[in-house]
mmCIF file of the N, C-alpha and C atoms, coordinates in Angstrom:
data_MODEL
# 
_entry.id   MODEL 
# 
loop_
_atom_site.group_PDB 
_atom_site.id 
_atom_site.type_symbol 
_atom_site.label_atom_id 
_atom_site.label_alt_id 
_atom_site.label_comp_id 
_atom_site.label_asym_id 
_atom_site.label_entity_id 
_atom_site.label_seq_id 
_atom_site.pdbx_PDB_ins_code 
_atom_site.Cartn_x 
_atom_site.Cartn_y 
_atom_site.Cartn_z 
_atom_site.occupancy 
_atom_site.B_iso_or_equiv 
_atom_site.pdbx_formal_charge 
_atom_site.auth_seq_id 
_atom_site.auth_comp_id 
_atom_site.auth_asym_id 
_atom_site.auth_atom_id 
_atom_site.pdbx_PDB_model_num 
ATOM 1   N N  . MET A 1 1  ? -66.765 0.381  -39.166 1.00 0.00 ? 1  MET A N  1 
ATOM 2   C CA . MET A 1 1  ? -67.121 1.047  -39.581 1.00 0.00 ? 1  MET A CA 1 
ATOM 3   C C  . MET A 1 1  ? -67.042 1.049  -40.682 1.00 0.00 ? 1  MET A C  1 
ATOM 4   N N  . PRO A 1 2  ? -67.301 1.553  -41.947 1.00 0.00 ? 2  PRO A N  1 
ATOM 5   C CA . PRO A 1 2  ? -67.006 1.423  -43.258 1.00 0.00 ? 2  PRO A CA 1 
ATOM 6   C C  . PRO A 1 2  ? -66.458 2.746  -43.630 1.00 0.00 ? 2  PRO A C  1 
ATOM 7   N N  . LEU A 1 3  ? -65.875 3.342  -44.067 1.00 0.00 ? 3  LEU A N  1 
ATOM 8   C CA . LEU A 1 3  ? -65.873 5.007  -44.283 1.00 0.00 ? 3  LEU A CA 1 
ATOM 9   C C  . LEU A 1 3  ? -65.493 5.325  -46.370 1.00 0.00 ? 3  LEU A C  1 
ATOM 10  N N  . VAL A 1 4  ? -66.175 5.457  -46.596 1.00 0.00 ? 4  VAL A N  1 
ATOM 11  C CA . VAL A 1 4  ? -66.368 5.531  -48.343 1.00 0.00 ? 4  VAL A CA 1 
ATOM 12  C C  . VAL A 1 4  ? -66.368 7.161  -48.944 1.00 0.00 ? 4  VAL A C  1 
ATOM 13  N N  . ASN A 1 5  ? -65.092 7.569  -49.535 1.00 0.00 ? 5  ASN A N  1 
ATOM 14  C CA . ASN A 1 5  ? -64.893 9.070  -49.763 1.00 0.00 ? 5  ASN A CA 1 
ATOM 15  C C  . ASN A 1 5  ? -64.747 8.944  -51.466 1.00 0.00 ? 5  ASN A C  1 
ATOM 16  N N  . ILE A 1 6  ? -65.654 9.885  -51.912 1.00 0.00 ? 6  ILE A N  1 
ATOM 17  C CA . ILE A 1 6  ? -66.001 10.052 -53.176 1.00 0.00 ? 6  ILE A CA 1 
ATOM 18  C C  . ILE A 1 6  ? -65.709 11.418 -53.574 1.00 0.00 ? 6  ILE A C  1 
ATOM 19  N N  . ARG A 1 7  ? -64.917 11.388 -54.189 1.00 0.00 ? 7  ARG A N  1 
ATOM 20  C CA . ARG A 1 7  ? -64.382 12.518 -54.733 1.00 0.00 ? 7  ARG A CA 1 
ATOM 21  C C  . ARG A 1 7  ? -64.949 12.689 -56.190 1.00 0.00 ? 7  ARG A C  1 
ATOM 22  N N  . LEU A 1 8  ? -65.316 13.772 -56.524 1.00 0.00 ? 8  LEU A N  1 
ATOM 23  C CA . LEU A 1 8  ? -66.005 14.230 -57.547 1.00 0.00 ? 8  LEU A CA 1 
ATOM 24  C C  . LEU A 1 8  ? -65.290 15.778 -58.142 1.00 0.00 ? 8  LEU A C  1 
ATOM 25  N N  . THR A 1 9  ? -64.842 16.394 -59.566 1.00 0.00 ? 9  THR A N  1 
ATOM 26  C CA . THR A 1 9  ? -64.524 17.258 -59.850 1.00 0.00 ? 9  THR A CA 1 
ATOM 27  C C  . THR A 1 9  ? -65.453 18.743 -60.045 1.00 0.00 ? 9  THR A C  1 
ATOM 28  N N  . ARG A 1 10 ? -65.537 19.363 -59.049 1.00 0.00 ? 10 ARG A N  1 
ATOM 29  C CA . ARG A 1 10 ? -66.268 20.860 -59.238 1.00 0.00 ? 10 ARG A CA 1 
ATOM 30  C C  . ARG A 1 10 ? -67.235 20.592 -61.553 1.00 0.00 ? 10 ARG A C  1 
ATOM 31  N N  . ARG A 1 11 ? -67.783 20.487 -61.499 1.00 0.00 ? 11 ARG A N  1 
ATOM 32  C CA . ARG A 1 11 ? -68.344 21.311 -63.153 1.00 0.00 ? 11 ARG A CA 1 
ATOM 33  C C  . ARG A 1 11 ? -68.961 21.936 -63.173 1.00 0.00 ? 11 ARG A C  1 
ATOM 34  N N  . GLU A 1 12 ? -69.123 22.678 -64.401 1.00 0.00 ? 12 GLU A N  1 
ATOM 35  C CA . GLU A 1 12 ? -70.022 23.446 -65.237 1.00 0.00 ? 12 GLU A CA 1 
ATOM 36  C C  . GLU A 1 12 ? -71.115 23.712 -64.383 1.00 0.00 ? 12 GLU A C  1 
ATOM 37  N N  . GLN A 1 13 ? -71.908 22.573 -64.173 1.00 0.00 ? 13 GLN A N  1 
ATOM 38  C CA . GLN A 1 13 ? -73.107 22.616 -64.095 1.00 0.00 ? 13 GLN A CA 1 
ATOM 39  C C  . GLN A 1 13 ? -72.974 21.725 -62.793 1.00 0.00 ? 13 GLN A C  1 
ATOM 40  N N  . PRO A 1 14 ? -73.242 21.954 -61.650 1.00 0.00 ? 14 PRO A N  1 
ATOM 41  C CA . PRO A 1 14 ? -72.945 21.261 -60.478 1.00 0.00 ? 14 PRO A CA 1 
ATOM 42  C C  . PRO A 1 14 ? -73.657 19.987 -60.052 1.00 0.00 ? 14 PRO A C  1 
ATOM 43  N N  . THR A 1 15 ? -73.060 19.009 -59.337 1.00 0.00 ? 15 THR A N  1 
ATOM 44  C CA . THR A 1 15 ? -74.014 17.883 -58.514 1.00 0.00 ? 15 THR A CA 1 
ATOM 45  C C  . THR A 1 15 ? -74.667 18.224 -57.544 1.00 0.00 ? 15 THR A C  1 
ATOM 46  N N  . THR A 1 16 ? -76.299 18.184 -58.001 1.00 0.00 ? 16 THR A N  1 
ATOM 47  C CA . THR A 1 16 ? -77.353 18.337 -57.431 1.00 0.00 ? 16 THR A CA 1 
ATOM 48  C C  . THR A 1 16 ? -77.247 17.940 -55.959 1.00 0.00 ? 16 THR A C  1 
ATOM 49  N N  . ARG A 1 17 ? -77.982 18.066 -54.930 1.00 0.00 ? 17 ARG A N  1 
ATOM 50  C CA . ARG A 1 17 ? -78.350 17.779 -53.683 1.00 0.00 ? 17 ARG A CA 1 
ATOM 51  C C  . ARG A 1 17 ? -78.825 16.646 -54.109 1.00 0.00 ? 17 ARG A C  1 
ATOM 52  N N  . GLU A 1 18 ? -79.376 16.296 -54.622 1.00 0.00 ? 18 GLU A N  1 
ATOM 53  C CA . GLU A 1 18 ? -80.454 15.176 -54.859 1.00 0.00 ? 18 GLU A CA 1 
ATOM 54  C C  . GLU A 1 18 ? -79.502 14.121 -55.757 1.00 0.00 ? 18 GLU A C  1 
ATOM 55  N N  . GLN A 1 19 ? -78.900 14.252 -56.902 1.00 0.00 ? 19 GLN A N  1 
ATOM 56  C CA . GLN A 1 19 ? -77.524 13.149 -57.045 1.00 0.00 ? 19 GLN A CA 1 
ATOM 57  C C  . GLN A 1 19 ? -76.563 12.919 -55.564 1.00 0.00 ? 19 GLN A C  1 
ATOM 58  N N  . LYS A 1 20 ? -76.630 13.465 -54.978 1.00 0.00 ? 20 LYS A N  1 
ATOM 59  C CA . LYS A 1 20 ? -75.290 13.472 -54.091 1.00 0.00 ? 20 LYS A CA 1 
ATOM 60  C C  . LYS A 1 20 ? -76.081 12.405 -53.114 1.00 0.00 ? 20 LYS A C  1 
ATOM 61  N N  . ALA A 1 21 ? -77.216 12.839 -52.826 1.00 0.00 ? 21 ALA A N  1 
ATOM 62  C CA . ALA A 1 21 ? -77.963 11.627 -51.597 1.00 0.00 ? 21 ALA A CA 1 
ATOM 63  C C  . ALA A 1 21 ? -78.726 10.602 -52.865 1.00 0.00 ? 21 ALA A C  1 
ATOM 64  N N  . ALA A 1 22 ? -78.325 10.733 -54.135 1.00 0.00 ? 22 ALA A N  1 
ATOM 65  C CA . ALA A 1 22 ? -78.495 9.211  -54.563 1.00 0.00 ? 22 ALA A CA 1 
ATOM 66  C C  . ALA A 1 22 ? -77.257 8.549  -54.469 1.00 0.00 ? 22 ALA A C  1 
ATOM 67  N N  . LEU A 1 23 ? -76.173 9.590  -54.614 1.00 0.00 ? 23 LEU A N  1 
ATOM 68  C CA . LEU A 1 23 ? -74.505 8.318  -54.243 1.00 0.00 ? 23 LEU A CA 1 
ATOM 69  C C  . LEU A 1 23 ? -74.500 7.877  -52.680 1.00 0.00 ? 23 LEU A C  1 
ATOM 70  N N  . ILE A 1 24 ? -74.943 8.448  -51.951 1.00 0.00 ? 24 ILE A N  1 
ATOM 71  C CA . ILE A 1 24 ? -74.876 7.988  -50.674 1.00 0.00 ? 24 ILE A CA 1 
ATOM 72  C C  . ILE A 1 24 ? -75.636 6.903  -50.314 1.00 0.00 ? 24 ILE A C  1 
ATOM 73  N N  . ALA A 1 25 ? -76.877 6.950  -50.718 1.00 0.00 ? 25 ALA A N  1 
ATOM 74  C CA . ALA A 1 25 ? -78.000 5.669  -50.281 1.00 0.00 ? 25 ALA A CA 1 
ATOM 75  C C  . ALA A 1 25 ? -77.446 4.741  -51.452 1.00 0.00 ? 25 ALA A C  1 
ATOM 76  N N  . GLY A 1 26 ? -77.145 4.844  -52.391 1.00 0.00 ? 26 GLY A N  1 
ATOM 77  C CA . GLY A 1 26 ? -76.232 4.029  -53.777 1.00 0.00 ? 26 GLY A CA 1 
ATOM 78  C C  . GLY A 1 26 ? -75.336 2.429  -53.122 1.00 0.00 ? 26 GLY A C  1 
ATOM 79  N N  . VAL A 1 27 ? -74.132 4.194  -52.632 1.00 0.00 ? 27 VAL A N  1 
ATOM 80  C CA . VAL A 1 27 ? -72.867 3.445  -51.891 1.00 0.00 ? 27 VAL A CA 1 
ATOM 81  C C  . VAL A 1 27 ? -73.296 2.550  -50.583 1.00 0.00 ? 27 VAL A C  1 
ATOM 82  N N  . THR A 1 28 ? -74.131 2.561  -49.571 1.00 0.00 ? 28 THR A N  1 
ATOM 83  C CA . THR A 1 28 ? -74.771 2.404  -49.116 1.00 0.00 ? 28 THR A CA 1 
ATOM 84  C C  . THR A 1 28 ? -75.034 1.097  -48.609 1.00 0.00 ? 28 THR A C  1 
ATOM 85  N N  . GLN A 1 29 ? -75.851 1.254  -50.182 1.00 0.00 ? 29 GLN A N  1 
ATOM 86  C CA . GLN A 1 29 ? -76.801 -0.148 -50.412 1.00 0.00 ? 29 GLN A CA 1 
ATOM 87  C C  . GLN A 1 29 ? -75.553 -0.980 -50.488 1.00 0.00 ? 29 GLN A C  1 
ATOM 88  N N  . LEU A 1 30 ? -74.481 -0.519 -51.851 1.00 0.00 ? 30 LEU A N  1 
ATOM 89  C CA . LEU A 1 30 ? -73.480 -1.912 -52.162 1.00 0.00 ? 30 LEU A CA 1 
ATOM 90  C C  . LEU A 1 30 ? -72.888 -2.089 -50.495 1.00 0.00 ? 30 LEU A C  1 
ATOM 91  N N  . MET A 1 31 ? -72.261 -1.631 -50.266 1.00 0.00 ? 31 MET A N  1 
ATOM 92  C CA . MET A 1 31 ? -71.975 -1.669 -48.824 1.00 0.00 ? 31 MET A CA 1 
ATOM 93  C C  . MET A 1 31 ? -72.644 -3.155 -47.376 1.00 0.00 ? 31 MET A C  1 
ATOM 94  N N  . GLN A 1 32 ? -74.522 -2.769 -47.939 1.00 0.00 ? 32 GLN A N  1 
ATOM 95  C CA . GLN A 1 32 ? -74.900 -3.858 -47.383 1.00 0.00 ? 32 GLN A CA 1 
ATOM 96  C C  . GLN A 1 32 ? -74.502 -4.715 -48.132 1.00 0.00 ? 32 GLN A C  1 
ATOM 97  N N  . ASP A 1 33 ? -74.999 -5.250 -49.215 1.00 0.00 ? 33 ASP A N  1 
ATOM 98  C CA . ASP A 1 33 ? -74.716 -5.753 -50.222 1.00 0.00 ? 33 ASP A CA 1 
ATOM 99  C C  . ASP A 1 33 ? -73.758 -7.076 -50.361 1.00 0.00 ? 33 ASP A C  1 
ATOM 100 N N  . VAL A 1 34 ? -72.391 -6.359 -50.549 1.00 0.00 ? 34 VAL A N  1 
ATOM 101 C CA . VAL A 1 34 ? -71.774 -6.835 -50.987 1.00 0.00 ? 34 VAL A CA 1 
ATOM 102 C C  . VAL A 1 34 ? -70.549 -7.413 -49.409 1.00 0.00 ? 34 VAL A C  1 
ATOM 103 N N  . LEU A 1 35 ? -71.041 -6.889 -48.591 1.00 0.00 ? 35 LEU A N  1 
ATOM 104 C CA . LEU A 1 35 ? -70.077 -6.538 -46.956 1.00 0.00 ? 35 LEU A CA 1 
ATOM 105 C C  . LEU A 1 35 ? -70.792 -6.954 -46.426 1.00 0.00 ? 35 LEU A C  1 
ATOM 106 N N  . ALA A 1 36 ? -72.282 -7.323 -46.603 1.00 0.00 ? 36 ALA A N  1 
ATOM 107 C CA . ALA A 1 36 ? -72.786 -7.470 -45.312 1.00 0.00 ? 36 ALA A CA 1 
ATOM 108 C C  . ALA A 1 36 ? -73.009 -6.197 -44.219 1.00 0.00 ? 36 ALA A C  1 
ATOM 109 N N  . LYS A 1 37 ? -72.892 -4.798 -44.288 1.00 0.00 ? 37 LYS A N  1 
ATOM 110 C CA . LYS A 1 37 ? -72.499 -4.162 -43.377 1.00 0.00 ? 37 LYS A CA 1 
ATOM 111 C C  . LYS A 1 37 ? -73.873 -3.410 -43.310 1.00 0.00 ? 37 LYS A C  1 
ATOM 112 N N  . ARG A 1 38 ? -74.612 -2.662 -41.794 1.00 0.00 ? 38 ARG A N  1 
ATOM 113 C CA . ARG A 1 38 ? -75.447 -2.190 -41.686 1.00 0.00 ? 38 ARG A CA 1 
ATOM 114 C C  . ARG A 1 38 ? -75.411 -1.166 -41.936 1.00 0.00 ? 38 ARG A C  1 
ATOM 115 N N  . ALA A 1 39 ? -76.418 -0.182 -42.429 1.00 0.00 ? 39 ALA A N  1 
ATOM 116 C CA . ALA A 1 39 ? -76.798 0.795  -43.644 1.00 0.00 ? 39 ALA A CA 1 
ATOM 117 C C  . ALA A 1 39 ? -75.970 1.515  -42.306 1.00 0.00 ? 39 ALA A C  1 
ATOM 118 N N  . ASP A 1 40 ? -76.923 1.599  -40.833 1.00 0.00 ? 40 ASP A N  1 
ATOM 119 C CA . ASP A 1 40 ? -76.558 2.832  -39.602 1.00 0.00 ? 40 ASP A CA 1 
ATOM 120 C C  . ASP A 1 40 ? -75.054 3.091  -40.109 1.00 0.00 ? 40 ASP A C  1 
ATOM 121 N N  . SER A 1 41 ? -74.271 1.604  -40.101 1.00 0.00 ? 41 SER A N  1 
ATOM 122 C CA . SER A 1 41 ? -72.579 2.111  -39.884 1.00 0.00 ? 41 SER A CA 1 
ATOM 123 C C  . SER A 1 41 ? -71.570 2.334  -40.905 1.00 0.00 ? 41 SER A C  1 
ATOM 124 N N  . VAL A 1 42 ? -72.294 2.964  -42.285 1.00 0.00 ? 42 VAL A N  1 
ATOM 125 C CA . VAL A 1 42 ? -71.546 3.514  -43.573 1.00 0.00 ? 42 VAL A CA 1 
ATOM 126 C C  . VAL A 1 42 ? -71.737 5.099  -43.426 1.00 0.00 ? 42 VAL A C  1 
ATOM 127 N N  . VAL A 1 43 ? -70.881 5.506  -43.649 1.00 0.00 ? 43 VAL A N  1 
ATOM 128 C CA . VAL A 1 43 ? -70.723 6.929  -43.310 1.00 0.00 ? 43 VAL A CA 1 
ATOM 129 C C  . VAL A 1 43 ? -69.877 6.960  -44.489 1.00 0.00 ? 43 VAL A C  1 
ATOM 130 N N  . VAL A 1 44 ? -70.385 7.667  -45.475 1.00 0.00 ? 44 VAL A N  1 
ATOM 131 C CA . VAL A 1 44 ? -70.578 8.322  -46.863 1.00 0.00 ? 44 VAL A CA 1 
ATOM 132 C C  . VAL A 1 44 ? -70.082 9.828  -47.307 1.00 0.00 ? 44 VAL A C  1 
ATOM 133 N N  . ILE A 1 45 ? -68.474 10.233 -47.362 1.00 0.00 ? 45 ILE A N  1 
ATOM 134 C CA . ILE A 1 45 ? -68.298 11.836 -47.524 1.00 0.00 ? 45 ILE A CA 1 
ATOM 135 C C  . ILE A 1 45 ? -68.166 11.990 -48.999 1.00 0.00 ? 45 ILE A C  1 
ATOM 136 N N  . ILE A 1 46 ? -68.221 12.587 -49.291 1.00 0.00 ? 46 ILE A N  1 
ATOM 137 C CA . ILE A 1 46 ? -68.640 13.178 -50.734 1.00 0.00 ? 46 ILE A CA 1 
ATOM 138 C C  . ILE A 1 46 ? -67.708 15.080 -50.708 1.00 0.00 ? 46 ILE A C  1 
ATOM 139 N N  . ASP A 1 47 ? -66.346 14.774 -51.133 1.00 0.00 ? 47 ASP A N  1 
ATOM 140 C CA . ASP A 1 47 ? -65.530 15.675 -51.739 1.00 0.00 ? 47 ASP A CA 1 
ATOM 141 C C  . ASP A 1 47 ? -65.745 16.668 -53.646 1.00 0.00 ? 47 ASP A C  1 
ATOM 142 N N  . GLU A 1 48 ? -65.980 17.824 -53.071 1.00 0.00 ? 48 GLU A N  1 
ATOM 143 C CA . GLU A 1 48 ? -65.609 18.643 -54.313 1.00 0.00 ? 48 GLU A CA 1 
ATOM 144 C C  . GLU A 1 48 ? -64.920 19.348 -54.472 1.00 0.00 ? 48 GLU A C  1 
ATOM 145 N N  . VAL A 1 49 ? -63.550 18.370 -55.372 1.00 0.00 ? 49 VAL A N  1 
ATOM 146 C CA . VAL A 1 49 ? -62.329 19.087 -55.669 1.00 0.00 ? 49 VAL A CA 1 
ATOM 147 C C  . VAL A 1 49 ? -62.528 20.387 -57.030 1.00 0.00 ? 49 VAL A C  1 
ATOM 148 N N  . ASP A 1 50 ? -62.145 21.466 -56.526 1.00 0.00 ? 50 ASP A N  1 
ATOM 149 C CA . ASP A 1 50 ? -61.882 22.701 -57.624 1.00 0.00 ? 50 ASP A CA 1 
ATOM 150 C C  . ASP A 1 50 ? -60.824 22.018 -58.860 1.00 0.00 ? 50 ASP A C  1 
ATOM 151 N N  . PRO A 1 51 ? -61.413 21.853 -60.096 1.00 0.00 ? 51 PRO A N  1 
ATOM 152 C CA . PRO A 1 51 ? -60.308 21.733 -61.332 1.00 0.00 ? 51 PRO A CA 1 
ATOM 153 C C  . PRO A 1 51 ? -58.690 22.328 -61.505 1.00 0.00 ? 51 PRO A C  1 
ATOM 154 N N  . ASP A 1 52 ? -58.554 23.803 -60.785 1.00 0.00 ? 52 ASP A N  1 
ATOM 155 C CA . ASP A 1 52 ? -57.755 23.790 -60.272 1.00 0.00 ? 52 ASP A CA 1 
ATOM 156 C C  . ASP A 1 52 ? -56.544 23.463 -59.996 1.00 0.00 ? 52 ASP A C  1 
ATOM 157 N N  . ASN A 1 53 ? -57.161 22.510 -58.938 1.00 0.00 ? 53 ASN A N  1 
ATOM 158 C CA . ASN A 1 53 ? -56.494 22.081 -57.884 1.00 0.00 ? 53 ASN A CA 1 
ATOM 159 C C  . ASN A 1 53 ? -55.994 20.191 -58.176 1.00 0.00 ? 53 ASN A C  1 
ATOM 160 N N  . TRP A 1 54 ? -56.570 19.884 -59.168 1.00 0.00 ? 54 TRP A N  1 
ATOM 161 C CA . TRP A 1 54 ? -55.350 18.087 -59.816 1.00 0.00 ? 54 TRP A CA 1 
ATOM 162 C C  . TRP A 1 54 ? -55.548 18.377 -61.088 1.00 0.00 ? 54 TRP A C  1 
ATOM 163 N N  . GLY A 1 55 ? -54.409 17.652 -61.875 1.00 0.00 ? 55 GLY A N  1 
ATOM 164 C CA . GLY A 1 55 ? -54.009 17.495 -62.972 1.00 0.00 ? 55 GLY A CA 1 
ATOM 165 C C  . GLY A 1 55 ? -54.098 16.506 -63.262 1.00 0.00 ? 55 GLY A C  1 
ATOM 166 N N  . GLU A 1 56 ? -54.147 15.902 -64.665 1.00 0.00 ? 56 GLU A N  1 
ATOM 167 C CA . GLU A 1 56 ? -53.604 14.912 -65.536 1.00 0.00 ? 56 GLU A CA 1 
ATOM 168 C C  . GLU A 1 56 ? -52.663 14.933 -66.793 1.00 0.00 ? 56 GLU A C  1 
ATOM 169 N N  . GLY A 1 57 ? -51.112 14.952 -66.205 1.00 0.00 ? 57 GLY A N  1 
ATOM 170 C CA . GLY A 1 57 ? -50.359 14.540 -67.421 1.00 0.00 ? 57 GLY A CA 1 
ATOM 171 C C  . GLY A 1 57 ? -49.891 15.760 -67.890 1.00 0.00 ? 57 GLY A C  1 
ATOM 172 N N  . GLY A 1 58 ? -49.334 16.492 -66.765 1.00 0.00 ? 58 GLY A N  1 
ATOM 173 C CA . GLY A 1 58 ? -48.925 18.039 -66.434 1.00 0.00 ? 58 GLY A CA 1 
ATOM 174 C C  . GLY A 1 58 ? -49.489 19.412 -66.407 1.00 0.00 ? 58 GLY A C  1 
ATOM 175 N N  . GLU A 1 59 ? -50.993 18.910 -66.657 1.00 0.00 ? 59 GLU A N  1 
ATOM 176 C CA . GLU A 1 59 ? -51.936 20.281 -66.636 1.00 0.00 ? 59 GLU A CA 1 
ATOM 177 C C  . GLU A 1 59 ? -53.073 19.818 -66.129 1.00 0.00 ? 59 GLU A C  1 
ATOM 178 N N  . SER A 1 60 ? -53.405 20.781 -65.405 1.00 0.00 ? 60 SER A N  1 
ATOM 179 C CA . SER A 1 60 ? -55.019 21.318 -64.808 1.00 0.00 ? 60 SER A CA 1 
ATOM 180 C C  . SER A 1 60 ? -55.877 20.674 -65.400 1.00 0.00 ? 60 SER A C  1 
ATOM 181 N N  . VAL A 1 61 ? -57.408 20.414 -64.604 1.00 0.00 ? 61 VAL A N  1 
ATOM 182 C CA . VAL A 1 61 ? -58.332 19.604 -65.445 1.00 0.00 ? 61 VAL A CA 1 
ATOM 183 C C  . VAL A 1 61 ? -58.729 20.916 -65.930 1.00 0.00 ? 61 VAL A C  1 
ATOM 184 N N  . THR A 1 62 ? -58.854 22.340 -65.304 1.00 0.00 ? 62 THR A N  1 
ATOM 185 C CA . THR A 1 62 ? -59.170 23.433 -65.822 1.00 0.00 ? 62 THR A CA 1 
ATOM 186 C C  . THR A 1 62 ? -58.661 23.704 -67.344 1.00 0.00 ? 62 THR A C  1 
ATOM 187 N N  . MET A 1 63 ? -57.447 23.106 -67.503 1.00 0.00 ? 63 MET A N  1 
ATOM 188 C CA . MET A 1 63 ? -56.770 23.292 -68.929 1.00 0.00 ? 63 MET A CA 1 
ATOM 189 C C  . MET A 1 63 ? -57.131 22.188 -70.004 1.00 0.00 ? 63 MET A C  1 
ATOM 190 N N  . LEU A 1 64 ? -57.284 21.162 -69.317 1.00 0.00 ? 64 LEU A N  1 
ATOM 191 C CA . LEU A 1 64 ? -57.757 19.956 -70.005 1.00 0.00 ? 64 LEU A CA 1 
ATOM 192 C C  . LEU A 1 64 ? -58.900 20.472 -70.897 1.00 0.00 ? 64 LEU A C  1 
ATOM 193 N N  . ARG A 1 65 ? -59.647 20.686 -69.896 1.00 0.00 ? 65 ARG A N  1 
ATOM 194 C CA . ARG A 1 65 ? -61.024 20.822 -70.255 1.00 0.00 ? 65 ARG A CA 1 
ATOM 195 C C  . ARG A 1 65 ? -61.529 21.857 -71.334 1.00 0.00 ? 65 ARG A C  1 
ATOM 196 N N  . GLU A 1 66 ? -60.752 22.975 -71.281 1.00 0.00 ? 66 GLU A N  1 
ATOM 197 C CA . GLU A 1 66 ? -60.272 24.057 -71.707 1.00 0.00 ? 66 GLU A CA 1 
ATOM 198 C C  . GLU A 1 66 ? -59.764 23.855 -73.323 1.00 0.00 ? 66 GLU A C  1 
ATOM 199 N N  . ARG A 1 67 ? -58.967 23.178 -73.267 1.00 0.00 ? 67 ARG A N  1 
ATOM 200 C CA . ARG A 1 67 ? -57.880 22.516 -74.569 1.00 0.00 ? 67 ARG A CA 1 
ATOM 201 C C  . ARG A 1 67 ? -59.244 21.290 -75.283 1.00 0.00 ? 67 ARG A C  1 
ATOM 202 N N  . ARG A 1 68 ? -59.986 20.578 -74.396 1.00 0.00 ? 68 ARG A N  1 
ATOM 203 C CA . ARG A 1 68 ? -60.653 19.806 -74.904 1.00 0.00 ? 68 ARG A CA 1 
ATOM 204 C C  . ARG A 1 68 ? -61.984 20.867 -75.424 1.00 0.00 ? 68 ARG A C  1 
ATOM 205 N N  . ALA A 1 69 ? -62.454 21.334 -75.069 1.00 0.00 ? 69 ALA A N  1 
ATOM 206 C CA . ALA A 1 69 ? -63.669 22.538 -75.804 1.00 0.00 ? 69 ALA A CA 1 
ATOM 207 C C  . ALA A 1 69 ? -63.431 23.256 -77.207 1.00 0.00 ? 69 ALA A C  1 
ATOM 208 N N  . ARG A 1 70 ? -62.061 23.959 -76.823 1.00 0.00 ? 70 ARG A N  1 
ATOM 209 C CA . ARG A 1 70 ? -61.229 24.044 -78.522 1.00 0.00 ? 70 ARG A CA 1 
ATOM 210 C C  . ARG A 1 70 ? -61.423 23.637 -79.189 1.00 0.00 ? 70 ARG A C  1 
ATOM 211 N N  . GLN A 1 71 ? -60.604 22.083 -79.246 1.00 0.00 ? 71 GLN A N  1 
ATOM 212 C CA . GLN A 1 71 ? -60.565 20.663 -79.753 1.00 0.00 ? 71 GLN A CA 1 
ATOM 213 C C  . GLN A 1 71 ? -62.182 20.797 -80.662 1.00 0.00 ? 71 GLN A C  1 
ATOM 214 N N  . GLN A 1 72 ? -63.051 20.444 -79.420 1.00 0.00 ? 72 GLN A N  1 
ATOM 215 C CA . GLN A 1 72 ? -64.763 20.252 -80.376 1.00 0.00 ? 72 GLN A CA 1 
ATOM 216 C C  . GLN A 1 72 ? -65.162 21.515 -80.865 1.00 0.00 ? 72 GLN A C  1 
ATOM 217 N N  . GLN A 1 73 ? -64.391 22.858 -80.642 1.00 0.00 ? 73 GLN A N  1 
ATOM 218 C CA . GLN A 1 73 ? -65.039 23.923 -81.619 1.00 0.00 ? 73 GLN A CA 1 
ATOM 219 C C  . GLN A 1 73 ? -64.619 23.659 -82.879 1.00 0.00 ? 73 GLN A C  1 
ATOM 220 N N  . GLN A 1 74 ? -63.772 23.326 -82.500 1.00 0.00 ? 74 GLN A N  1 
ATOM 221 C CA . GLN A 1 74 ? -62.471 23.364 -84.355 1.00 0.00 ? 74 GLN A CA 1 
ATOM 222 C C  . GLN A 1 74 ? -63.598 22.072 -85.282 1.00 0.00 ? 74 GLN A C  1 
ATOM 223 N N  . GLN A 1 75 ? -64.136 21.477 -85.055 1.00 0.00 ? 75 GLN A N  1 
ATOM 224 C CA . GLN A 1 75 ? -64.535 20.166 -85.533 1.00 0.00 ? 75 GLN A CA 1 
ATOM 225 C C  . GLN A 1 75 ? -65.578 20.392 -86.162 1.00 0.00 ? 75 GLN A C  1 
# 
């Protein structure tokens, strides 16, 4: 039984129920096409991570987004 975990960062515009359903369907189809897995054996889990709970280059994603937004406003 394949278990696929998708992690998304929460955004100002949340990922919709429809988008999540499309991800689940698409990943399931990919597992069928590439690994010949039965659709009913594929498990897809979507985790939404708060941007305060992870970071890059020593900064939280929240801080990175804020800095990038300020830089774009200055341009």
